[in-house]
N, C-alpha and C positions, 0 to 999 in steps of 0.2 A: 779064081774069081772070074766070071764071064763079063765081058765088056758091056757097057750100057747100050741098051737098044736105042735106035733113033726114035725121038719123040718123048723119050722119058725126060722129065724136068728134075733138075737137082734142087731140093729145098734145104735152106740153111736156117737153123734155130738161133735167133739173136739173143734170147734170154738165157742166162746161166742156169745150170741145174739147181733146183730147190727154190727158185724165185717165186713160183706159183703158190707154194705152200705158205710162204711168209705173208703174202697178200691176203690169203684166206684167213690167216690168224688175226691180222689187223682188223679185218671186217668183223670177226667174231668178238674181238675186244670192244670195238665201238658199239656193237649191238648190246653186249652185256652192260656197258656203261650207260647206254640209253635206258635200258630196263631198270638198272639200279637207281638212276636219277628219277625216273618216273615213280618207282616204288617209294623212294625217299620223299618225294613231293607229296604223294598221297598220304604217307605216314605222318609227315609234319603237319599237313592240313588237318588230319584227324586229331593229332595231338593238340593243335591249337584250338580246334573246336571243343575238344574235351576240356581243355583248360578254361576256355571262356564259359563253358557250361558250369564248371565247378565254381568259377568266380561269380557267375550270375546266381547260382544257388547260395553261395556264401553271402553275397550282397543282399539277398532277400531276407536274411536273418537280421532283425533289428539290433543295432548297437546300443547298449545301455551302459550307464555308469552306476557303480554300486557305492552306497554309503552305509554306514551303520548308525543306529540311534546313539545320540550323545546324552550325557548327564545334564540335568537341568542346572541353571546357574544358581550359585549360592545366594545371590542378590539380584533382584529384578529392577531395572531402571526404566522409569516411565516419564516422558515429557508431555505435558499437557498445556494448552493455552489457558491463561488466566486473565482476570481483569481487576484492576485496582480501584477501590472505592475509598473515599475519605472515612475517617473514624466516625465523624458526624458531618452531615451536609444538609443545609436548610435553605430553601428558597424564601426570600423575604418579600412579602406582598404588602401593598398599601391597605390600611384599615380605615381610611377616611377618604372622602372625595375632595379633590382639589387639584392644584397645579404645583409641579415640582418647583420649589423656590431655589434650592441649592442642592448639590450632592457633594459629599466630602471625601468619599473613598472610591478609588478606581480599581481596575483589574490588578490582582496580585498584591493589594495593600494588606499588610498584617493588621489585625484589629483585636481589641480586647472586648470582652462581654460588656455591653452598654455603650460602646463607642457610637457616636453619631454618624450615620451613613448618608442621610438626606433630610431635607426639611420641606414640608408640603404647606403651601399657602391655602387656607380653607376659609374664605370669607363667609360662606353660608353657615358653616359650623360655628364660627365665631359669633355670628348673630344669634344662632339658637342657644349657644352657651350663655350669652348675655341675657337672653329672654328667660332662660331657666333661673338665672340668679334673681331677676326681677320677680318672677313668679314665687320664688321662695320668700322674698321679702313681703309680698302681698299675703302669702299664707301665714307667715309669722305674725303680721299685724292683725289679721282676722282672728287668729288664735288668741292673741293677747286680749282683744276685745271680748271674745266669747268667754274667756276664762274669768275676766273681771265681772262680766254680767252674771255668770253662773254663781260666782261667789256672793254677789249681792242678793240674788234670789234665794240662795241657800240660807243667808242670814235672816230672811223673812219667813222661813219655814215655821209653821205652827201658829202663825198669826192669821187674822182675817184678811190681810192685804193681798195675799197671793194664795193660789191653790197649790196643792202638792204636784199636780200635773204640770203646771207651768214651771215649777222648780226643776222637775225631772227633764223637761224639754230644754231648758237653758243649760243644764249640766251635760245633757247628751250633745248639744250643739258645740259646747267647748271641747268635748272628746273628738267630735268629727273634725273640728278645725285643727286639733293637734295632729290627727292622722293626715290631714291635708299638708301640714307642714312637713311631716315625715316623707310623704310622696314627693313633694317639691324638692326636698333635700336629696332623695334618691335620684330624681331626674337630673338634678344639677351634678351629682356625682357621675352619672352616665356621660354627660357631656364633657365633664372634666377629664374622664378617662379617654374620650375621643380626642380631646385637645392634646393629650399626651402623645397620641399616635401621630400627631403632626410631625414629630421627630422620629424618624426611622432609625432604629438602633440595632447593633449586632447582638444576636442572642447568646453568643459564647465566643471564646477566644478562637481565632482561626485566621483564614485568608479569604479575601474577596475573590471568588472565582468567576464572577460575572457581574456586569452592570448593564442593565437593559433599560435605562431611562436617561433622560437629559433634562436640562432646565427648560421649563415651559410645558413639558408633557402633562397631559391631563391623566389623572389616576383616580380610581374609585375603589370602594371597599369590596367590589365584586371579584377582584382578582389582580389588580395592579394597573400597569400602564396600558391604556387603550387609546393612546393619542394617534400616532401616525401608523400604527401597525394593524389596527382594526380588531385585534383580539387581545384578551387579557393575558399578561405574562408577569413573572416576578420582576421586582425592581432590582434586586441583588441576589446573589447566591454566596453564602459563606460556608466554608469547609474547615473542619478541624483536622489537620493532617499531621499531628504529632505522632500518630500511628496510622497504619493503613489496614484495610480489610481486603483480603485477596479471595475472590470467588472463582472456584474451579469446578468444572463438570467432570467428575471421575466416572469412567465407564463402569457398568454394572459388574463386569468380571473382577474388578479390583475393589469392590465395595467392602470386602472382608478386611482390607488393610486400613480402612478409615476408622481410627480409634484414637483416644487421647494419648499424647506422647509422640504422635507422628509429626515429623518435621519435613520441610521442603526447602529447596534452594531456588531463588528467583533470579532471573536475568532479564535485562532489557535488550530489545533488538539493537538499539544504538550503542550499547555498551555491554557486549556479551561477557567480557572478562570480569566485570564487577558483579559479585554475587551477594545476595541478601538472604539472610536466614529467616524463614517464616515458621510459625508454630500453629499447630492445629487448634482451632477454636470450637467449631461445631459443624454438624452436617444436617441435611434435611431429613435424614432417616427415611427417605422415600425415593423411589426411582421414577424419573420423569417418563411418562408413557410415550412421548414424542422422540426423545433422544436416548432413552435407556441409560441415563447417567444420573449420578447423585450429586446434587449441589453441595459443595464442601467449602467451608470458610476457614481461611488461615489469617493470622495477624502478623504484621511485621513493623518493627519500630522504625520511625522516620524522623530522627532528631534533626537532621540537616536538611530536611525537605527535598531530598533528591528524588523521591517518588511522588508522582502527581496523580490526582484522581483521574480515572479514565484511561490510565496507561495500560497498554497491552504488555503482558509479561509471559515468559516461558517458565512454567512451574516444573521443576525436576524432582521427582520422587524416587527414593531408593528404598525398596521394601525387601524383606527376607524372601528367598526362594526355597525350593525343595530339590536338592540335587538327586534325590532318589526317583524323581519322575523323569522319564525319558523325553527327549525333545527331538523333533525332526524339522528340517526346513519346510516352509509352506508349499514349495513347489513339488515336494514328494507326495502330496496328497492327491487322491482321485475322488471327485465328486460324482457319484453314480446313484442310480435308482436304488441299489442295495444299501446305500448309506455311505458313510465316509470309509474309504479304503486306502490301503497302500499296496504296491506291487512288490512282492518278495521274490528272490531268486533261490530256487531250491538246489539240491545237490546234483540234479541232472541238467542244470542249465535251463530250466523252464520256469515260467511265470506262475506264481501263486498269488491270487488276490485275497488280501486279508482285511477283514473289517476291524476298525480301530475305534476307540473312544477318545475324543479330544478333551483336553483341559483348557488352560488359559492360553490366549494368544499373546506371544511375547514379542510381537513385531515381525521379524523375519523368520521366526521359528514358532512352533506350537507344541504344547505339551501333549503327550500321548499317555493317557491314564489307563488304557486297557487294550489288549489285543496284540501287543508287540513285546518282544524280548530283546535284551541288549545284544544278543549274538545274531539276531536276524540280519540278513543282507537285503537292504532296501534299494529299489531302483529309484534313482533320483530323477526328477522331472520326467515321469513316465508319459508315454504317448496315450492319448485318450482311446486309441484303438487297440491297446494291449488286451489279449484274451487269456483266460485261464488255461494253463498248460502250454502256452505258446513258447517256442524256442527262441532264446535271445542269446546274444554274445556280449559278455562284459568287456569293456575297453577302458583304457587309461584316459582320464579326462585331461584336457589342457590345463596347465597350471593356472589356478585361480578360477576355473570354471565351476568346480564343486564348492559351493559356498560353505557347506557344513565342515568339510575337511580338505582344504586345498592341498593338492600334492606338491611335492618339490619340483623344481624346474627339471625337465627331461634332459638327460645327458646326451651329448652329440653322438651320432652313430659311429661305430667302429669302421675302420677302413674296409671298404668292400661291402659293408652292410647296406641294406636298402633303407631309404628314408621312409618313415611312416607317412601315409597319406592322411589328409584331413577331410572329413565329411563336411557337408554344408552347415551342420550344427556346430562345427568346431571341435568334434570329438576325434581323437587320434585313433585311426584304425590300423592295427598292425598288418603288415603284408600289403603295402599299397599297390604292388604290381604282381604279375604272375611269377611264381618261383620257377627255378630251372627244372625242379621235378615235375611241375605242371606241363612242361613242354613248351612254355612260352619264352619269348625273348627277355633276357635280363634287363 
């Protein structure tokens, strides 16, 4: 080995052998990690976007709840407003002019037919009555004189003292005077009848329901009390309430059940637990053009006078139904230009709009007499914007939401299961969040 030449520098390597290769490997690992991280980020974002797109597409499909037609009720219950009227009720008017001298019965007083209600003081009528009696006396005196004269002249018939014409005149005068007596007698009877009207009496057994006069009020035969009120009105009203008449306006749809033998149950608003049985009496056999109802009359016994004229009552009718006729809730119907329709769900999960024929309205439900089968799946409460062939997704309704067939209360989700989300309408939508297979966060 030759010695080093002057000027040559000796270099010493401070890194151990193989250290450079390790550093390069570390750099490669870091670069690969960065690439993988970037690739995962891009993939996760694409997966999230795809999941959101799938959720958006799924959310665009309307959620609907499905019901099936039910059987009609065996009996139909109907509650209608009714009004109670007395069996007989009569307003009592004055028949003569004068001033009320006394009244003897007040509001609510029980009366018998012929009982005195009031007495009217009639000085003018009394004077006319006395004059009629005097006129009768005059007429009777004239008739007696004419009869005696005619008899005398008739006894001279056939003699030279009187002519036959004079005899006939005297006889005719006696006949005229007899007629005058009869006229005066009838005039006296008329005033006597008016004198009887000074005493106002009850026409039948009942209860005094109103008294619209007082002592000193002026009344006349034109219509009753015209004293301080300025218009004629009845003096009293008397009602026979041993039984009551119940008037009910029955809708035209139920006119077929109005027939003899029909019964009803009555309740008063102030005592709904006390029920009264009423029997069908008659109906108008005509439909009112303004209300499309039939005026129907029932009767109810009222021995204890618990029911009063003018009372409002609820009339409960129970009539036979037809279980063979299908019924649907009213909210399942669609009112469109094509007519009455329902939205059905076919086997492909699409909407089919079916025309139906309606029967009776049962309140919250309605009869379907045509266009529907018992096995049809009907969309309850359909949106007005549903179209023929539109895709929909059936969901489980919240307990109590479906009026026709309320489902049982939902069971709590199992451990680790996702809670269903609720839409704004209250319908439970399965899969409230993105599933792991969608690439979203649980």
